[in-house]
PDB file of N, CA, C, O and CB in Angstrom:
ATOM      1  N   MET A   1      94.755 108.527 112.516  1.00  0.00           N
ATOM      2  CA  MET A   1      94.499 108.302 111.042  1.00  0.00           C
ATOM      3  C   MET A   1      95.305 107.453 110.131  1.00  0.00           C
ATOM      4  O   MET A   1      96.496 107.755 110.067  1.00  0.00           O
ATOM      5  CB  MET A   1      94.528 109.462 110.464  1.00  0.00           C
ATOM      6  N   VAL A   2      94.970 106.627 109.539  1.00  0.00           N
ATOM      7  CA  VAL A   2      95.441 105.329 109.052  1.00  0.00           C
ATOM      8  C   VAL A   2      95.735 105.105 107.152  1.00  0.00           C
ATOM      9  O   VAL A   2      95.146 104.599 106.197  1.00  0.00           O
ATOM     10  CB  VAL A   2      94.176 104.273 109.641  1.00  0.00           C
ATOM     11  N   PRO A   3      96.983 105.828 107.421  1.00  0.00           N
ATOM     12  CA  PRO A   3      97.188 106.246 105.870  1.00  0.00           C
ATOM     13  C   PRO A   3      96.926 105.437 104.738  1.00  0.00           C
ATOM     14  O   PRO A   3      97.730 104.510 104.839  1.00  0.00           O
ATOM     15  CB  PRO A   3      98.454 106.547 105.634  1.00  0.00           C
ATOM     16  N   LYS A   4      96.217 105.263 103.668  1.00  0.00           N
ATOM     17  CA  LYS A   4      95.951 104.350 102.628  1.00  0.00           C
ATOM     18  C   LYS A   4      97.055 104.725 101.870  1.00  0.00           C
ATOM     19  O   LYS A   4      97.392 105.751 101.280  1.00  0.00           O
ATOM     20  CB  LYS A   4      94.573 104.415 101.916  1.00  0.00           C
ATOM     21  N   LEU A   5      97.715 103.186 102.112  1.00  0.00           N
ATOM     22  CA  LEU A   5      98.996 102.984 100.911  1.00  0.00           C
ATOM     23  C   LEU A   5      98.188 102.804  98.999  1.00  0.00           C
ATOM     24  O   LEU A   5      97.321 101.940  98.867  1.00  0.00           O
ATOM     25  CB  LEU A   5     100.063 100.974 101.492  1.00  0.00           C
ATOM     26  N   ASP A   6      98.397 103.254  98.343  1.00  0.00           N
ATOM     27  CA  ASP A   6      98.211 102.814  96.811  1.00  0.00           C
ATOM     28  C   ASP A   6      98.833 102.277  96.687  1.00  0.00           C
ATOM     29  O   ASP A   6      99.956 102.523  97.126  1.00  0.00           O
ATOM     30  CB  ASP A   6      98.216 103.423  95.791  1.00  0.00           C
ATOM     31  N   SER A   7      98.574 101.229  96.045  1.00  0.00           N
ATOM     32  CA  SER A   7      98.332 100.121  95.490  1.00  0.00           C
ATOM     33  C   SER A   7      99.635  99.982  94.303  1.00  0.00           C
ATOM     34  O   SER A   7     100.138  98.898  94.008  1.00  0.00           O
ATOM     35  CB  SER A   7      96.768 100.156  94.954  1.00  0.00           C
ATOM     36  N   LYS A   8     100.011 101.166  93.768  1.00  0.00           N
ATOM     37  CA  LYS A   8     101.350 101.654  92.404  1.00  0.00           C
ATOM     38  C   LYS A   8     101.864 102.212  93.272  1.00  0.00           C
ATOM     39  O   LYS A   8     102.921 102.698  92.869  1.00  0.00           O
ATOM     40  CB  LYS A   8     101.143 102.716  90.871  1.00  0.00           C
ATOM     41  N   MET A   9     101.604 102.499  94.722  1.00  0.00           N
ATOM     42  CA  MET A   9     102.914 102.875  94.712  1.00  0.00           C
ATOM     43  C   MET A   9     104.601 101.860  95.017  1.00  0.00           C
ATOM     44  O   MET A   9     104.854 100.863  95.692  1.00  0.00           O
ATOM     45  CB  MET A   9     102.685 103.879  95.687  1.00  0.00           C
ATOM     46  N   SER A  10     105.242 102.555  94.327  1.00  0.00           N
ATOM     47  CA  SER A  10     106.704 102.022  94.604  1.00  0.00           C
ATOM     48  C   SER A  10     107.324 101.822  96.187  1.00  0.00           C
ATOM     49  O   SER A  10     107.151 102.615  97.113  1.00  0.00           O
ATOM     50  CB  SER A  10     107.659 103.076  93.882  1.00  0.00           C
ATOM     51  N   MET A  11     107.790 101.045  96.219  1.00  0.00           N
ATOM     52  CA  MET A  11     108.749 100.299  97.276  1.00  0.00           C
ATOM     53  C   MET A  11     109.809 101.781  97.193  1.00  0.00           C
ATOM     54  O   MET A  11     109.899 102.569  98.135  1.00  0.00           O
ATOM     55  CB  MET A  11     109.597  98.375  96.632  1.00  0.00           C
ATOM     56  N   ASP A  12     110.217 101.868  96.468  1.00  0.00           N
ATOM     57  CA  ASP A  12     111.476 103.397  96.606  1.00  0.00           C
ATOM     58  C   ASP A  12     110.808 103.988  96.896  1.00  0.00           C
ATOM     59  O   ASP A  12     110.914 104.039  98.121  1.00  0.00           O
ATOM     60  CB  ASP A  12     112.342 104.212  95.498  1.00  0.00           C
ATOM     61  N   GLU A  13     109.618 104.928  96.404  1.00  0.00           N
ATOM     62  CA  GLU A  13     107.907 105.400  97.207  1.00  0.00           C
ATOM     63  C   GLU A  13     108.058 105.919  98.580  1.00  0.00           C
ATOM     64  O   GLU A  13     108.328 106.984  99.136  1.00  0.00           O
ATOM     65  CB  GLU A  13     106.719 103.949  97.479  1.00  0.00           C
ATOM     66  N   LEU A  14     107.701 104.426  98.952  1.00  0.00           N
ATOM     67  CA  LEU A  14     107.075 104.900 100.287  1.00  0.00           C
ATOM     68  C   LEU A  14     108.453 104.847 101.322  1.00  0.00           C
ATOM     69  O   LEU A  14     108.492 105.246 102.486  1.00  0.00           O
ATOM     70  CB  LEU A  14     105.647 103.748 100.847  1.00  0.00           C
ATOM     71  N   MET A  15     109.559 104.233 100.536  1.00  0.00           N
ATOM     72  CA  MET A  15     110.693 104.307 101.989  1.00  0.00           C
ATOM     73  C   MET A  15     110.807 106.063 101.840  1.00  0.00           C
ATOM     74  O   MET A  15     110.651 106.525 102.970  1.00  0.00           O
ATOM     75  CB  MET A  15     112.768 103.205 101.741  1.00  0.00           C
ATOM     76  N   ARG A  16     110.955 106.810 101.155  1.00  0.00           N
ATOM     77  CA  ARG A  16     111.195 108.277 101.001  1.00  0.00           C
ATOM     78  C   ARG A  16     110.259 108.846 101.496  1.00  0.00           C
ATOM     79  O   ARG A  16     110.301 109.768 102.310  1.00  0.00           O
ATOM     80  CB  ARG A  16     111.365 108.789  99.766  1.00  0.00           C
ATOM     81  N   ARG A  17     109.188 108.251 100.965  1.00  0.00           N
ATOM     82  CA  ARG A  17     107.916 109.221 101.779  1.00  0.00           C
ATOM     83  C   ARG A  17     107.814 109.167 103.489  1.00  0.00           C
ATOM     84  O   ARG A  17     107.635 110.081 104.294  1.00  0.00           O
ATOM     85  CB  ARG A  17     106.256 108.584 101.218  1.00  0.00           C
ATOM     86  N   TRP A  18     107.945 108.156 103.627  1.00  0.00           N
ATOM     87  CA  TRP A  18     107.576 107.801 105.120  1.00  0.00           C
ATOM     88  C   TRP A  18     109.246 106.932 105.546  1.00  0.00           C
ATOM     89  O   TRP A  18     109.273 105.710 105.397  1.00  0.00           O
ATOM     90  CB  TRP A  18     105.796 106.526 105.205  1.00  0.00           C
ATOM     91  N   PRO A  19     109.928 107.317 105.815  1.00  0.00           N
ATOM     92  CA  PRO A  19     111.347 106.821 106.282  1.00  0.00           C
ATOM     93  C   PRO A  19     111.142 105.322 107.153  1.00  0.00           C
ATOM     94  O   PRO A  19     111.554 104.212 106.816  1.00  0.00           O
ATOM     95  CB  PRO A  19     112.108 108.126 107.373  1.00  0.00           C
ATOM     96  N   ALA A  20     110.403 105.679 108.316  1.00  0.00           N
ATOM     97  CA  ALA A  20     110.172 104.791 109.512  1.00  0.00           C
ATOM     98  C   ALA A  20     109.431 103.563 108.683  1.00  0.00           C
ATOM     99  O   ALA A  20     108.949 102.625 109.318  1.00  0.00           O
ATOM    100  CB  ALA A  20     109.157 105.579 110.857  1.00  0.00           C
ATOM    101  N   THR A  21     109.374 103.599 107.534  1.00  0.00           N
ATOM    102  CA  THR A  21     108.739 101.881 106.787  1.00  0.00           C
ATOM    103  C   THR A  21     110.100 101.456 106.246  1.00  0.00           C
ATOM    104  O   THR A  21     110.107 100.461 105.521  1.00  0.00           O
ATOM    105  CB  THR A  21     107.287 101.928 105.135  1.00  0.00           C
ATOM    106  N   VAL A  22     111.252 102.073 106.500  1.00  0.00           N
ATOM    107  CA  VAL A  22     112.938 101.454 105.983  1.00  0.00           C
ATOM    108  C   VAL A  22     112.857 100.082 107.254  1.00  0.00           C
ATOM    109  O   VAL A  22     113.058  98.880 107.075  1.00  0.00           O
ATOM    110  CB  VAL A  22     114.812 103.070 106.379  1.00  0.00           C
ATOM    111  N   HIS A  23     112.533 100.729 108.379  1.00  0.00           N
ATOM    112  CA  HIS A  23     112.481  99.760 109.530  1.00  0.00           C
ATOM    113  C   HIS A  23     111.631  98.192 109.209  1.00  0.00           C
ATOM    114  O   HIS A  23     112.006  97.028 109.354  1.00  0.00           O
ATOM    115  CB  HIS A  23     111.677 100.637 110.789  1.00  0.00           C
ATOM    116  N   VAL A  24     110.544  98.694 108.794  1.00  0.00           N
ATOM    117  CA  VAL A  24     109.684  97.738 108.788  1.00  0.00           C
ATOM    118  C   VAL A  24     110.555  96.520 107.374  1.00  0.00           C
ATOM    119  O   VAL A  24     110.599  95.290 107.395  1.00  0.00           O
ATOM    120  CB  VAL A  24     107.942  98.566 108.453  1.00  0.00           C
ATOM    121  N   ALA A  25     110.976  97.231 106.588  1.00  0.00           N
ATOM    122  CA  ALA A  25     111.479  96.541 104.996  1.00  0.00           C
ATOM    123  C   ALA A  25     112.449  95.799 105.412  1.00  0.00           C
ATOM    124  O   ALA A  25     112.549  94.632 105.034  1.00  0.00           O
ATOM    125  CB  ALA A  25     112.096  97.573 103.695  1.00  0.00           C
ATOM    126  N   ILE A  26     113.582  96.538 106.518  1.00  0.00           N
ATOM    127  CA  ILE A  26     114.889  95.462 107.087  1.00  0.00           C
ATOM    128  C   ILE A  26     114.055  94.414 107.796  1.00  0.00           C
ATOM    129  O   ILE A  26     113.980  93.415 107.081  1.00  0.00           O
ATOM    130  CB  ILE A  26     116.180  96.235 108.348  1.00  0.00           C
ATOM    131  N   SER A  27     113.513  94.297 108.744  1.00  0.00           N
ATOM    132  CA  SER A  27     113.832  93.248 110.006  1.00  0.00           C
ATOM    133  C   SER A  27     112.432  92.322 109.250  1.00  0.00           C
ATOM    134  O   SER A  27     112.093  91.351 109.926  1.00  0.00           O
ATOM    135  CB  SER A  27     113.628  94.040 112.160  1.00  0.00           C
ATOM    136  N   HIS A  28     111.689  92.528 108.047  1.00  0.00           N
ATOM    137  CA  HIS A  28     111.511  91.324 107.509  1.00  0.00           C
ATOM    138  C   HIS A  28     112.686  90.685 105.961  1.00  0.00           C
ATOM    139  O   HIS A  28     112.525  89.927 105.005  1.00  0.00           O
ATOM    140  CB  HIS A  28     109.890  91.514 107.149  1.00  0.00           C
ATOM    141  N   ARG A  29     114.010  91.689 106.598  1.00  0.00           N
ATOM    142  CA  ARG A  29     114.969  91.216 105.020  1.00  0.00           C
ATOM    143  C   ARG A  29     114.628  91.315 103.642  1.00  0.00           C
ATOM    144  O   ARG A  29     115.064  90.639 102.710  1.00  0.00           O
ATOM    145  CB  ARG A  29     115.227  89.812 104.907  1.00  0.00           C
ATOM    146  N   LEU A  30     113.932  92.088 103.628  1.00  0.00           N
ATOM    147  CA  LEU A  30     113.764  93.109 102.103  1.00  0.00           C
ATOM    148  C   LEU A  30     115.169  93.614 101.418  1.00  0.00           C
ATOM    149  O   LEU A  30     116.125  94.182 101.947  1.00  0.00           O
ATOM    150  CB  LEU A  30     112.866  94.733 102.493  1.00  0.00           C
ATOM    151  N   LEU A  31     114.969  93.229 100.120  1.00  0.00           N
ATOM    152  CA  LEU A  31     116.362  93.930  99.499  1.00  0.00           C
ATOM    153  C   LEU A  31     116.319  95.030  99.375  1.00  0.00           C
ATOM    154  O   LEU A  31     117.387  95.572  99.091  1.00  0.00           O
ATOM    155  CB  LEU A  31     116.830  93.617  98.303  1.00  0.00           C
ATOM    156  N   CYS A  32     115.057  95.924  99.525  1.00  0.00           N
ATOM    157  CA  CYS A  32     114.389  96.346  99.059  1.00  0.00           C
ATOM    158  C   CYS A  32     115.216  98.164  99.176  1.00  0.00           C
ATOM    159  O   CYS A  32     115.225  98.915  98.200  1.00  0.00           O
ATOM    160  CB  CYS A  32     113.039  95.782  99.643  1.00  0.00           C
ATOM    161  N   VAL A  33     115.700  98.470 100.256  1.00  0.00           N
ATOM    162  CA  VAL A  33     116.358  99.294 100.948  1.00  0.00           C
ATOM    163  C   VAL A  33     117.866  99.587 100.048  1.00  0.00           C
ATOM    164  O   VAL A  33     118.978  99.118 100.295  1.00  0.00           O
ATOM    165  CB  VAL A  33     116.467  98.650 102.440  1.00  0.00           C
ATOM    166  N   GLY A  34     117.450 100.556  98.901  1.00  0.00           N
ATOM    167  CA  GLY A  34     118.834 100.882  98.161  1.00  0.00           C
ATOM    168  C   GLY A  34     118.950 100.054  96.575  1.00  0.00           C
ATOM    169  O   GLY A  34     119.631 100.383  95.604  1.00  0.00           O
ATOM    170  N   CYS A  35     118.020  98.882  96.736  1.00  0.00           N
ATOM    171  CA  CYS A  35     117.899  98.540  95.821  1.00  0.00           C
ATOM    172  C   CYS A  35     117.238  98.816  93.862  1.00  0.00           C
ATOM    173  O   CYS A  35     116.064  98.928  93.506  1.00  0.00           O
ATOM    174  CB  CYS A  35     117.649  97.981  96.512  1.00  0.00           C
ATOM    175  N   PRO A  36     118.173  98.841  93.206  1.00  0.00           N
ATOM    176  CA  PRO A  36     117.900  99.067  91.862  1.00  0.00           C
ATOM    177  C   PRO A  36     116.517  99.101  91.373  1.00  0.00           C
ATOM    178  O   PRO A  36     116.053 100.010  90.686  1.00  0.00           O
ATOM    179  CB  PRO A  36     118.531  98.172  91.186  1.00  0.00           C
ATOM    180  N   ILE A  37     115.819  97.944  91.811  1.00  0.00           N
ATOM    181  CA  ILE A  37     114.474  97.685  91.203  1.00  0.00           C
ATOM    182  C   ILE A  37     113.420  98.404  92.084  1.00  0.00           C
ATOM    183  O   ILE A  37     112.369  98.664  91.498  1.00  0.00           O
ATOM    184  CB  ILE A  37     114.157  96.085  91.103  1.00  0.00           C
ATOM    185  N   GLY A  38     113.514  98.806  93.501  1.00  0.00           N
ATOM    186  CA  GLY A  38     112.882  99.503  94.402  1.00  0.00           C
ATOM    187  C   GLY A  38     112.140 100.605  93.595  1.00  0.00           C
ATOM    188  O   GLY A  38     111.003 100.771  94.035  1.00  0.00           O
ATOM    189  N   PRO A  39     112.465 101.446  92.492  1.00  0.00           N
ATOM    190  CA  PRO A  39     111.531 102.244  91.646  1.00  0.00           C
ATOM    191  C   PRO A  39     110.771 101.514  91.149  1.00  0.00           C
ATOM    192  O   PRO A  39     109.650 101.992  90.973  1.00  0.00           O
ATOM    193  CB  PRO A  39     112.003 102.988  90.683  1.00  0.00           C
ATOM    194  N   PHE A  40     110.967 100.256  90.759  1.00  0.00           N
ATOM    195  CA  PHE A  40     109.573 100.147  90.191  1.00  0.00           C
ATOM    196  C   PHE A  40     108.906  98.774  90.817  1.00  0.00           C
ATOM    197  O   PHE A  40     107.877  98.364  90.280  1.00  0.00           O
ATOM    198  CB  PHE A  40     109.636 100.099  88.457  1.00  0.00           C
ATOM    199  N   HIS A  41     109.451  98.058  91.920  1.00  0.00           N
ATOM    200  CA  HIS A  41     108.460  96.887  92.602  1.00  0.00           C
ATOM    201  C   HIS A  41     107.496  97.521  93.740  1.00  0.00           C
ATOM    202  O   HIS A  41     107.922  97.891  94.834  1.00  0.00           O
ATOM    203  CB  HIS A  41     109.448  95.604  93.399  1.00  0.00           C
ATOM    204  N   THR A  42     106.187  97.595  93.351  1.00  0.00           N
ATOM    205  CA  THR A  42     105.543  97.801  94.532  1.00  0.00           C
ATOM    206  C   THR A  42     105.827  96.693  96.075  1.00  0.00           C
ATOM    207  O   THR A  42     106.718  95.918  96.423  1.00  0.00           O
ATOM    208  CB  THR A  42     104.075  97.743  93.988  1.00  0.00           C
ATOM    209  N   ILE A  43     104.453  97.193  96.691  1.00  0.00           N
ATOM    210  CA  ILE A  43     104.306  96.091  97.570  1.00  0.00           C
ATOM    211  C   ILE A  43     104.258  94.893  97.819  1.00  0.00           C
ATOM    212  O   ILE A  43     104.925  94.120  98.508  1.00  0.00           O
ATOM    213  CB  ILE A  43     103.794  96.116  97.864  1.00  0.00           C
ATOM    214  N   ALA A  44     103.118  94.798  96.978  1.00  0.00           N
ATOM    215  CA  ALA A  44     102.623  93.839  96.257  1.00  0.00           C
ATOM    216  C   ALA A  44     103.836  92.598  95.921  1.00  0.00           C
ATOM    217  O   ALA A  44     103.933  91.548  96.557  1.00  0.00           O
ATOM    218  CB  ALA A  44     102.021  94.573  94.994  1.00  0.00           C
ATOM    219  N   ASP A  45     104.373  92.852  95.212  1.00  0.00           N
ATOM    220  CA  ASP A  45     105.702  92.512  94.199  1.00  0.00           C
ATOM    221  C   ASP A  45     107.067  92.318  95.793  1.00  0.00           C
ATOM    222  O   ASP A  45     108.137  91.775  95.517  1.00  0.00           O
ATOM    223  CB  ASP A  45     106.150  94.464  92.641  1.00  0.00           C
ATOM    224  N   ALA A  46     106.920  92.618  96.710  1.00  0.00           N
ATOM    225  CA  ALA A  46     107.777  92.688  97.520  1.00  0.00           C
ATOM    226  C   ALA A  46     107.654  91.813  98.175  1.00  0.00           C
ATOM    227  O   ALA A  46     108.685  91.228  98.505  1.00  0.00           O
ATOM    228  CB  ALA A  46     107.890  93.586  98.058  1.00  0.00           C
ATOM    229  N   ALA A  47     106.346  91.310  98.672  1.00  0.00           N
ATOM    230  CA  ALA A  47     105.776  90.406  99.028  1.00  0.00           C
ATOM    231  C   ALA A  47     105.808  89.052  98.628  1.00  0.00           C
ATOM    232  O   ALA A  47     106.004  88.093  99.373  1.00  0.00           O
ATOM    233  CB  ALA A  47     104.944  90.749  98.982  1.00  0.00           C
ATOM    234  N   ARG A  48     105.484  89.011  96.691  1.00  0.00           N
ATOM    235  CA  ARG A  48     105.778  88.141  96.650  1.00  0.00           C
ATOM    236  C   ARG A  48     107.122  87.321  96.120  1.00  0.00           C
ATOM    237  O   ARG A  48     107.286  86.231  95.570  1.00  0.00           O
ATOM    238  CB  ARG A  48     104.970  88.031  96.373  1.00  0.00           C
ATOM    239  N   GLU A  49     108.014  88.406  96.566  1.00  0.00           N
ATOM    240  CA  GLU A  49     109.371  88.096  95.575  1.00  0.00           C
ATOM    241  C   GLU A  49     110.025  87.503  96.957  1.00  0.00           C
ATOM    242  O   GLU A  49     110.874  86.630  96.775  1.00  0.00           O
ATOM    243  CB  GLU A  49     110.379  89.711  94.615  1.00  0.00           C
ATOM    244  N   HIS A  50     109.693  87.924  98.546  1.00  0.00           N
ATOM    245  CA  HIS A  50     110.008  87.639  99.418  1.00  0.00           C
ATOM    246  C   HIS A  50     109.631  86.456 100.481  1.00  0.00           C
ATOM    247  O   HIS A  50     110.170  86.170 101.550  1.00  0.00           O
ATOM    248  CB  HIS A  50     109.966  88.504  99.618  1.00  0.00           C
ATOM    249  N   GLY A  51     108.630  85.932  99.879  1.00  0.00           N
ATOM    250  CA  GLY A  51     107.636  84.791 100.065  1.00  0.00           C
ATOM    251  C   GLY A  51     106.619  85.665 101.712  1.00  0.00           C
ATOM    252  O   GLY A  51     106.503  84.944 102.703  1.00  0.00           O
ATOM    253  N   LEU A  52     106.233  86.596 101.752  1.00  0.00           N
ATOM    254  CA  LEU A  52     105.686  87.224 102.817  1.00  0.00           C
ATOM    255  C   LEU A  52     104.123  87.528 102.444  1.00  0.00           C
ATOM    256  O   LEU A  52     103.800  87.676 101.265  1.00  0.00           O
ATOM    257  CB  LEU A  52     106.545  88.505 103.149  1.00  0.00           C
ATOM    258  N   ASP A  53     102.999  87.629 103.693  1.00  0.00           N
ATOM    259  CA  ASP A  53     102.168  88.006 103.225  1.00  0.00           C
ATOM    260  C   ASP A  53     101.828  88.951 102.887  1.00  0.00           C
ATOM    261  O   ASP A  53     102.104  89.623 103.880  1.00  0.00           O
ATOM    262  CB  ASP A  53     101.697  87.780 103.525  1.00  0.00           C
ATOM    263  N   GLU A  54     101.282  89.805 102.011  1.00  0.00           N
ATOM    264  CA  GLU A  54     101.456  90.932 101.145  1.00  0.00           C
ATOM    265  C   GLU A  54     100.451  91.963 102.288  1.00  0.00           C
ATOM    266  O   GLU A  54     100.846  93.125 102.380  1.00  0.00           O
ATOM    267  CB  GLU A  54     100.828  90.624  99.269  1.00  0.00           C
ATOM    268  N   ALA A  55      99.155  91.568 103.167  1.00  0.00           N
ATOM    269  CA  ALA A  55      98.239  92.116 104.322  1.00  0.00           C
ATOM    270  C   ALA A  55      98.762  92.354 105.292  1.00  0.00           C
ATOM    271  O   ALA A  55      98.538  93.492 105.706  1.00  0.00           O
ATOM    272  CB  ALA A  55      97.286  91.428 104.748  1.00  0.00           C
ATOM    273  N   MET A  56      99.598  91.568 106.060  1.00  0.00           N
ATOM    274  CA  MET A  56     100.098  91.557 106.794  1.00  0.00           C
ATOM    275  C   MET A  56     101.454  92.986 106.898  1.00  0.00           C
ATOM    276  O   MET A  56     101.572  93.934 107.674  1.00  0.00           O
ATOM    277  CB  MET A  56     100.261  90.228 106.730  1.00  0.00           C
ATOM    278  N   LEU A  57     102.228  92.546 105.786  1.00  0.00           N
ATOM    279  CA  LEU A  57     103.097  93.793 105.034  1.00  0.00           C
ATOM    280  C   LEU A  57     103.278  95.066 105.311  1.00  0.00           C
ATOM    281  O   LEU A  57     104.073  95.783 105.918  1.00  0.00           O
ATOM    282  CB  LEU A  57     102.735  94.033 103.944  1.00  0.00           C
ATOM    283  N   ARG A  58     101.998  95.168 104.489  1.00  0.00           N
ATOM    284  CA  ARG A  58     100.806  96.447 104.711  1.00  0.00           C
ATOM    285  C   ARG A  58     100.106  97.031 105.516  1.00  0.00           C
ATOM    286  O   ARG A  58      99.711  98.195 105.569  1.00  0.00           O
ATOM    287  CB  ARG A  58      99.983  96.389 104.286  1.00  0.00           C
ATOM    288  N   ARG A  59      99.924  95.922 106.331  1.00  0.00           N
ATOM    289  CA  ARG A  59     100.277  96.201 107.716  1.00  0.00           C
ATOM    290  C   ARG A  59     100.818  96.761 108.684  1.00  0.00           C
ATOM    291  O   ARG A  59     100.473  97.532 109.579  1.00  0.00           O
ATOM    292  CB  ARG A  59     100.481  95.819 107.952  1.00  0.00           C
ATOM    293  N   GLU A  60     101.734  96.244 108.357  1.00  0.00           N
ATOM    294  CA  GLU A  60     103.311  96.805 109.576  1.00  0.00           C
ATOM    295  C   GLU A  60     103.936  98.328 109.009  1.00  0.00           C
ATOM    296  O   GLU A  60     104.382  99.210 109.744  1.00  0.00           O
ATOM    297  CB  GLU A  60     105.136  95.335 109.380  1.00  0.00           C
ATOM    298  N   PHE A  61     103.847  98.383 107.591  1.00  0.00           N
ATOM    299  CA  PHE A  61     103.657  99.919 106.574  1.00  0.00           C
ATOM    300  C   PHE A  61     103.355 100.644 107.220  1.00  0.00           C
ATOM    301  O   PHE A  61     103.959 101.606 107.693  1.00  0.00           O
ATOM    302  CB  PHE A  61     102.706 100.148 105.458  1.00  0.00           C
ATOM    303  N   GLU A  62     101.832 100.102 107.404  1.00  0.00           N
ATOM    304  CA  GLU A  62     101.093 101.110 107.356  1.00  0.00           C
ATOM    305  C   GLU A  62     100.632 102.017 109.527  1.00  0.00           C
ATOM    306  O   GLU A  62     100.049 103.000 109.984  1.00  0.00           O
ATOM    307  CB  GLU A  62      99.622 100.244 106.275  1.00  0.00           C
ATOM    308  N   ALA A  63     101.393 100.813 110.047  1.00  0.00           N
ATOM    309  CA  ALA A  63     101.641 100.793 111.238  1.00  0.00           C
ATOM    310  C   ALA A  63     102.874 102.072 111.520  1.00  0.00           C
ATOM    311  O   ALA A  63     102.534 102.883 112.382  1.00  0.00           O
ATOM    312  CB  ALA A  63     102.007  99.275 111.563  1.00  0.00           C
ATOM    313  N   ALA A  64     103.875 102.244 111.049  1.00  0.00           N
ATOM    314  CA  ALA A  64     105.059 103.045 111.102  1.00  0.00           C
ATOM    315  C   ALA A  64     104.883 103.922 110.454  1.00  0.00           C
ATOM    316  O   ALA A  64     105.647 104.886 110.511  1.00  0.00           O
ATOM    317  CB  ALA A  64     106.158 102.584 110.795  1.00  0.00           C
ATOM    318  N   ILE A  65     103.722 103.895 109.537  1.00  0.00           N
ATOM    319  CA  ILE A  65     103.758 105.208 109.060  1.00  0.00           C
ATOM    320  C   ILE A  65     102.698 105.942 109.744  1.00  0.00           C
ATOM    321  O   ILE A  65     102.200 107.030 109.451  1.00  0.00           O
ATOM    322  CB  ILE A  65     103.623 105.276 107.592  1.00  0.00           C
ATOM    323  N   ALA A  66     102.485 105.273 110.558  1.00  0.00           N
ATOM    324  CA  ALA A  66     100.614 106.541 111.345  1.00  0.00           C
ATOM    325  C   ALA A  66     101.957 106.491 112.883  1.00  0.00           C
ATOM    326  O   ALA A  66     101.913 107.502 113.585  1.00  0.00           O
ATOM    327  CB  ALA A  66      97.667 104.995 111.899  1.00  0.00           C
ATOM    328  N   SER A  67     102.715 105.710 113.188  1.00  0.00           N
ATOM    329  CA  SER A  67     103.638 106.233 114.254  1.00  0.00           C
ATOM    330  C   SER A  67     104.329 107.030 113.347  1.00  0.00           C
ATOM    331  O   SER A  67     103.246 107.148 112.773  1.00  0.00           O
ATOM    332  CB  SER A  67     104.560 105.182 115.131  1.00  0.00           C
ATOM    333  N   GLU A  68     105.078 107.682 112.672  1.00  0.00           N
ATOM    334  CA  GLU A  68     105.698 108.813 112.357  1.00  0.00           C
ATOM    335  C   GLU A  68     104.935 109.970 112.030  1.00  0.00           C
ATOM    336  O   GLU A  68     105.249 111.160 112.076  1.00  0.00           O
ATOM    337  CB  GLU A  68     106.466 108.571 111.432  1.00  0.00           C
ATOM    338  N   ASP A  69     103.885 109.414 111.695  1.00  0.00           N
ATOM    339  CA  ASP A  69     102.994 110.674 111.972  1.00  0.00           C
ATOM    340  C   ASP A  69     102.630 111.313 113.262  1.00  0.00           C
ATOM    341  O   ASP A  69     102.382 112.508 113.422  1.00  0.00           O
ATOM    342  CB  ASP A  69     101.839 110.433 111.496  1.00  0.00           C
ATOM    343  N   ARG A  70     102.627 110.217 114.321  1.00  0.00           N
ATOM    344  CA  ARG A  70     102.259 110.882 115.244  1.00  0.00           C
ATOM    345  C   ARG A  70     103.441 111.743 115.610  1.00  0.00           C
ATOM    346  O   ARG A  70     103.491 112.968 115.720  1.00  0.00           O
ATOM    347  CB  ARG A  70     101.733 110.080 116.211  1.00  0.00           C
ATOM    348  N   HIS A  71     104.442 110.776 115.785  1.00  0.00           N
ATOM    349  CA  HIS A  71     105.747 111.569 116.207  1.00  0.00           C
ATOM    350  C   HIS A  71     106.219 112.850 115.517  1.00  0.00           C
ATOM    351  O   HIS A  71     107.260 113.338 115.956  1.00  0.00           O
ATOM    352  CB  HIS A  71     106.867 110.685 116.065  1.00  0.00           C
ATOM    353  N   ARG A  72     105.722 113.349 114.691  1.00  0.00           N
ATOM    354  CA  ARG A  72     105.610 114.774 113.960  1.00  0.00           C
ATOM    355  C   ARG A  72     104.843 115.139 114.394  1.00  0.00           C
ATOM    356  O   ARG A  72     105.386 115.979 115.111  1.00  0.00           O
ATOM    357  CB  ARG A  72     105.445 115.032 112.697  1.00  0.00           C
ATOM    358  N   ALA A  73     103.895 115.206 114.571  1.00  0.00           N
ATOM    359  CA  ALA A  73     102.276 115.758 114.734  1.00  0.00           C
ATOM    360  C   ALA A  73     103.068 116.162 116.449  1.00  0.00           C
ATOM    361  O   ALA A  73     103.351 117.356 116.543  1.00  0.00           O
ATOM    362  CB  ALA A  73     100.415 114.160 114.535  1.00  0.00           C
ATOM    363  N   LYS A  74     103.301 115.585 117.296  1.00  0.00           N
ATOM    364  CA  LYS A  74     103.852 115.645 118.784  1.00  0.00           C
ATOM    365  C   LYS A  74     105.428 116.785 119.024  1.00  0.00           C
ATOM    366  O   LYS A  74     105.619 117.255 120.145  1.00  0.00           O
ATOM    367  CB  LYS A  74     104.292 113.773 119.189  1.00  0.00           C
ATOM    368  N   LEU A  75     106.364 117.087 117.933  1.00  0.00           N
ATOM    369  CA  LEU A  75     106.561 117.815 117.719  1.00  0.00           C
ATOM    370  C   LEU A  75     106.626 119.318 117.214  1.00  0.00           C
ATOM    371  O   LEU A  75     107.484 120.195 117.315  1.00  0.00           O
ATOM    372  CB  LEU A  75     106.665 117.367 117.725  1.00  0.00           C
ATOM    373  N   ALA A  76     105.313 119.254 116.605  1.00  0.00           N
ATOM    374  CA  ALA A  76     105.158 120.163 116.041  1.00  0.00           C
ATOM    375  C   ALA A  76     104.016 121.382 117.063  1.00  0.00           C
ATOM    376  O   ALA A  76     103.859 122.585 116.855  1.00  0.00           O
ATOM    377  CB  ALA A  76     104.745 119.553 114.673  1.00  0.00           C
ATOM    378  N   SER A  77     103.249 120.338 118.377  1.00  0.00           N
ATOM    379  CA  SER A  77     102.952 120.971 119.168  1.00  0.00           C
ATOM    380  C   SER A  77     103.563 121.683 119.869  1.00  0.00           C
ATOM    381  O   SER A  77     102.987 122.336 120.740  1.00  0.00           O
ATOM    382  CB  SER A  77     102.523 120.543 119.587  1.00  0.00           C
TER     383      SER A  77
END
């Protein structure tokens, strides 16, 4: 199941809840990891600030989350 990301979720919350998303942020050179603005910026804010397509970024975050969830399920079985 592909997770539904809340449009109001901050980048900080996203990366804390799903650590696999940190890799996506880093791969796009987003400065959100450890940034003091991370608790206030949403995915839309980060995409706009870094000149990225929001839909593409959201899809990549969702793919990372789904991969993390599959890995956790595999470990639990």
